[in-house]
C-alpha positions in Angstrom: 2.9 -10.7 -0.2 3.5 -7.5 1.7 6.9 -7.1 0.1 5.2 -7.3 -3.3 2.8 -4.5 -2.3 5.6 -2.4 -1.0 7.7 -2.9 -4.1 4.8 -1.9 -6.4 4.2 1.2 -4.3 7.9 2.2 -4.4 7.9 1.6 -8.2 4.8 3.8 -8.7 6.1 6.8 -6.6 9.5 6.5 -8.3 7.8 6.6 -11.8 5.8 9.6 -10.8 8.9 11.4 -9.4 10.8 10.7 -12.6 8.0 12.4 -14.5 9.2 15.6 -12.9 6.1 17.1 -11.3 7.1 20.3 -9.4 6.7 19.9 -5.6 5.9 16.2 -5.7 7.0 14.3 -2.6 6.9 10.5 -3.0 5.0 8.9 -0.1 4.2 5.3 0.8 2.2 4.7 4.0 1.4 1.4 5.7 -1.2 1.2 8.4 -3.0 -1.5 10.3 -6.4 -1.7 11.9 -8.4 -4.3 13.8 -12.1 -4.5 13.3 -14.5 -6.9 15.0 -13.8 -9.7 12.5 -10.7 -8.8 10.6 -7.2 -7.3 10.7 -6.6 -4.8 7.9 -3.3 -3.9 6.4 -3.4 -0.8 4.1 -0.5 0.1 1.7 -1.1 3.5 0.2 1.0 5.5 -2.2 0.7 8.8 -4.1 2.3 7.4 -7.2 1.0 7.1 -10.7 -2.2 5.3 -9.9 -3.8 2.5 -11.9 -5.9 3.2 -15.0 -9.5 1.9 -14.9 -8.8 -0.3 -17.9 -6.1 -2.1 -16.0 -7.7 -2.5 -12.6 -9.9 -5.4 -13.6 -6.8 -7.4 -14.8 -4.2 -6.8 -12.1 -4.9 -10.0 -10.1 -4.8 -12.2 -13.2 -1.7 -14.4 -13.5 1.0 -13.1 -15.9 -0.6 -9.7 -16.3 1.9 -6.9 -15.9 2.3 -3.3 -16.8 6.0 -3.5 -16.3 8.6 -4.1 -19.0 9.4 -7.7 -19.6 12.7 -7.6 -17.8 11.2 -6.0 -14.7 8.0 -8.0 -13.9 6.6 -11.5 -14.3 2.9 -10.6 -13.7 2.8 -13.1 -10.8 3.2 -10.9 -7.7 -0.4 -9.6 -7.3 -1.8 -12.9 -8.5 0.1 -14.9 -6.0 -0.6 -12.3 -3.3 -4.4 -12.6 -4.0 -4.2 -16.4 -3.9 -2.4 -16.4 -0.5 -4.8 -13.9 1.0 -8.1 -15.1 -0.5 -7.6 -18.9 -0.9 -5.0 -19.6 1.7 -6.2 -17.4 4.5 -9.9 -16.7 3.7 -9.3 -12.9 3.4 -9.7 -10.3 0.8 -7.4 -8.1 -1.2 -8.9 -4.9 -2.6 -7.5 -2.0 -4.6 -8.6 1.6 -4.9 -6.8 3.8 -7.3 -7.1 7.1 -9.1 -4.9 7.4 -12.2 -2.3 10.1 -11.6 -3.0 10.4 -7.9 -2.2 7.1 -6.2 -3.2 3.7 -5.1 -4.4 1.9 -2.0 -4.3 -1.9 -1.5 -6.3 -3.2 1.5 -5.6 -6.7 2.8 -8.3 -7.9 5.2 -7.6 -11.2 7.1 -10.1 -12.9 9.4 -9.3 -12.8 13.1 
């Protein structure tokens, strides 16, 4: 599940870098935090971001924005299932198109 989030982040920053923006420095950050009831894992990138029209669909099985030979559309769907159904946690996404994306995994302690 984490490898999928990392892979997506690396893909997004590479895609933005290939667009050739002057001064762009690809960045992927991973952080953790413990709250009273959860452990949070955040994967943040400054890549291409996710369009609003796509955000509502990204956890659906077989939905992908990647070309056919690069993605199956199962990564985020399976990750969501593992976190939400298998562990009782949550997987949330915050994104601004053209600026980056943050996925927040929250697992109960």
